[in-house]
N, C-alpha and C positions, 0 to 999 in steps of 0.2 A: 152850122159847122161845115167847113170846107171838106172836100174829098180827102185831101192829104191829112187833115186833122183827124178825120174819122178813121182813116187807116191806122194812124199812130195810136189812137185810143184803143182800137181793136187789138193791135199788137201788144200794147201794154197790159190789157185785160187777159190776153192769152198767156203772157209771161207769168202773171200772178197766179193764174190757175195751175200752171205747170210747177211753179216754185213752191206753192203752199204744201202739197203732199210731201215734197222732198224735205222741207223744213220739219214737218211733223215726224218723218222717219228719222231725221237727225237727232231729235230730242228723245230722251228716255220716256217710256210709256208712263203717262200720268193720268190721274183723275183730278177732279176739281177739289178734292178734300184738302184740308189745311195741314200744315206741319208746324211744329213748335218745339222749342228747346224745353226739356223737362229735366232739370238737374244736370247730371253728367251725360245723359244720352239724348240723342236727337230723335224725337218721335216723328215718324213719317207715316202718314195714313193712306198712302197710295200704293202700297205693296212694293215699293222700292226702298226698303229701309236703308238708312245711312247711320250706322251706329259707331260711336267712338270706340277705338281699339282699347283693350285692357292695358293698363300701365303695369310694367313688371311681369312677373310670372303669373300665368293664369291660375285663378283659384278654382279648386274642384267644385265648390259651391259658389255660385254667382251672387254677390251682394245685391240686395233688392234695388238699391239706387243705381247699380250698373246693369241691371237686367233690361233687355230691350223692351220697348213698348210699341204696340201696334194695335190700332183700332180705326174706326171710320171717322171719328170726330172728337175724341177725348171723352173723359168721364161725363155722364149726363148732368145737365144743370140741376135737375131735380134730385140728384143723388143725396141721401141724407147723411149728415155727419154721424148720427147715431143710428145703428142698424136695428134698434128695437122696433121700429115701425115697418121694417122691410118684410115682405111676404113672398113666398115662392109658390106659384100656382102649379098644381099637378092636374093635367087634364087630358082629354082625348079618349081613345078606345081602351079605357081601364075600368076596373071594378070599383076602385076607391079614389075618385077625384076629391081633391081637398086643397086647401091653402095652408102652407106651413110658415109659421113665424121664424124669424132668424134665430131667436133664442131656443125654439124647439129643435132646430137643426144642430146647433153647436152643443146642445146638451146630450145629443145622441153619441154613442161610442164612436170615436174618430180614430183614424190611423194616420201615420206620417210616412210618405213615400218619396224617395229621391227620383225625380223625373226631369229629363232634359226636354226643353221646349224649343222648337225651331220654327222660324217664320217661313212661310212658303215663298215670300219675296226675298229671302236671303240669297245674295249672289254667290258666285264661286269664291270660296275663301272668305266669306262674309262673317260678320259678328252679330247678326240678328239671331243669336242662339244663346241659351243660358241653361244652367242646371241649378235646381233649387230643391229644398225640402218642403213638400206641399202637405198640408194637413187638412183632412176633411172626411166626409162620410163616404164609404164605399158606394159607388153608384149602383152596383149590382144589387146591393141591399135595398136601396131606395126603389129600384125598379120592381123588386120582389114585393115590396109593400104596396106598390101601385096595382099589382095584379093585372098585367096587360091581357087584352083579348088574345085568343089563340092565333089569329091571323095577323096581328100587329107586327110590323117589321121595321118601323122607322121611329127614331126619337128626334123630335124637333126642339131646338133650343132657341129661346128668344131673350134678348138682352134689353135693358132699359134704354139703351141708346138707339134702338131701332134695328140693331143688327140681329140676324137670325141665320141659322144653318142647321144641318141635320147630320145624324149618324145612323148607320144600320143598328137596329136594336141589339143585334148580336155583338157588335163592337162596343156598344155602351155597357155591356155586361162584362167587359174585359176585367180580369182580376185586379189590374192596377188602376182602373178608372176611379176618379174621385169627384165628388161635389165639394169643391175646395173653399175653405174659409180662412186658411192660414198659410203663410209663406215664410220660411226660414225662422220659425219659432214665434212669429208675430202675426196679428190679423192682417189680412190682405190690405194693401194700400189702394187708394182710389185708382191709380193708374193701372194696377194689375187685377182689378175686378171687384174690389170691395162693394158689397158684402160677400157675394158668392160668384163663383165661376165654375166651369167644368174643365176637367183635364183628363184626357184619355190617351194613354201611351200609344205610340205608333202613328199619330196623326200630327200634321202641321198645325200651327196656331190658328189657321183659318177655321178650324173646327172647334176650337176651345173658347166658347162664348163667355164673355165677361158680363158683370152686372146682371146676372141671371134672374129673370123674373118669372119665366114659365118653362116648364117641360111638358111637351105634348107628345103622346105616343099614338101612332096611327098606322093604318094599313095603306101603304102607297108612298111614293116619293115626295120630296119637298125640294123646291128650288130656292136656294139660299141667296143671301145678299150678293155675294161675289159670283155665284153661279149665274145670276142674271147678267153679269158682265163677262160671262164665258170663261170664268176660272173653273178648275176641276171640281167635279162632284166628289171624287174619291178622297183627296186630301191625305193619302198615305205618304209617310216620310220616305224619301229616297236616301240612298247612301251618301253621306257627306264626310269629307275629310279636308283638313286644313293644315297648312304649315304656319306655325306661330314664330318659329326662329329657324333661320334668319328671315328678316323681312325683305320684301321686294326692293331691289337696288342697293341693299346693304353692302358695305365694304367690310370684309373679315380680315382682321389683322394677323390671324393665325390660320394655317392650313388645317388645323385640328379643331373640331368643334362638335357639338351634339345638336342634331336637328330635333325639333320638338313640334308637337301639334296635337290636335284632337281629331277624333273620328266618331261618327254617330250614325245609327241606322234604326232609330225608333225602338220598338220592342223586339227587334230581331237580333240584337247584339252584334258585336264586331268579332269576326273570326280572325282576321289578320289585317295588317297595314303594310304596304310596300312603298319604298321610296326609290327614285331613280335620279342619277346624277349625269347621265350621258345621253340626254335626248330621248329617254324612254326606250332605249335599246335593251337595257338590262334593269331588272328590279331586284331589290333586296328587302328582306323582312325586317321590320322595325320591332322594337320591344314594346309590349303593351303593359300598362299598369292595370291592376285589377279594378274594374268599374265599381262605383259605389252602389249600384243596383242593376237589375236586369234592364232598366229603362234609362240608364245614364250614359252620357258620353264616355269615351275612353281616351285617356292620355297615351300618346305614343312618343318614343324617342329612338334616335339612331345615331350612335357615335360614328364620325367619319373623319378620315384624313384625306384631304384633296391631294391628288398626286403632284400637282404643280400649281403655280400661280396662274390666274386668268379668270375668265368669266364662265360661270356655270349656270345651267338651268336645272333647278330642283323640282321634281314632281312627286306627288303623293296620290295614292289610291288605296281604297279599302275594300273589304269583302264582308258581307254579313253572314249570319249563320244559316241562311235559307236560300236567298235569291241569287247569290253569286257576287261577282266582282263589280265594282263601281265602273260605270260607263262614262264615256266622254261625248255623249251624243246629244246633250241638251244643255245649253249654256245661258238660256233666258228663263228667268223665273216663271214667266207667263207661259202656259196656264196651269202648270202642275208642279212647279219647283224644278231647280236645276239638278243635273246629274254630272256636270262636267268636272274634270280633274283640275286641281289647284296647282299652279306652277309659279315659282318665283325665280328671278334672275339675280345672282349675287356675284360680287367681285372678290376674288381671293388674292391677297397680297403676298 
């Protein structure tokens, strides 16, 4: 190789080294997990969900087929069609370790609760959120039957797909927490965790393990699947609000319309929702519909007459019952969910 050829080779190598990180930064954060179309929703298993928008007015209860799906690899290949062979192992620092058959669980007294589930990867104004009627065994009752040791402070949840995460034992005793076997009046579907999953109000979906095979109670922390990739250990839901009407870039033929959307703050409830039409210089209170449960999203609306034709930027923010107003300080889902304000630009004719 000549000296000039060697220099050209070194310069080309240096350019590739410099460009590779820039290309990586230009792409959204991805893992190597697969994504696939499942019915009417796009399942994306890399924590950057891309969910089809609802058609027409949003339903207070999300149909199962429209409910977002998120997991690491889809339903396990070994998942049985018939749950009669399924068992749930109860283990760890407990007095009564045992394995429960699926039939044993569904024959116990169950309750139905309306709970909204939000994906930690849901972007600003995103649709990876749904509200359903979940049926199952109160988790606090199951924990009581296990009789944990006095010093035990962590519940570890393990799914048949290899996924695992944990919750503080005190959080698992939440009065709304369920060991779920039904959704919207039907048994869980495979995509949503059949035969069993956990659902604890106030936490993102990252903590709600599907295809549940083992509950282990222990003294000490547990590093879950996504925590090994530096996602949050907490998983607590942040305040979320979204504008559903009008949509981004929409042309409004009338200066009079009603803004609509949803707001959600886990088990902390929504205290109020505010909207702004003037670049967030002024905020006005929206009207709230009564939520379907203490753990449900809230629908909001705000009648408005725009003063003149032109382009407007609409913004929405909410406040929960405890921690205060929604902030605009984090617009990337990684590592703990977004808290940014949703804004849409519309044209008024």
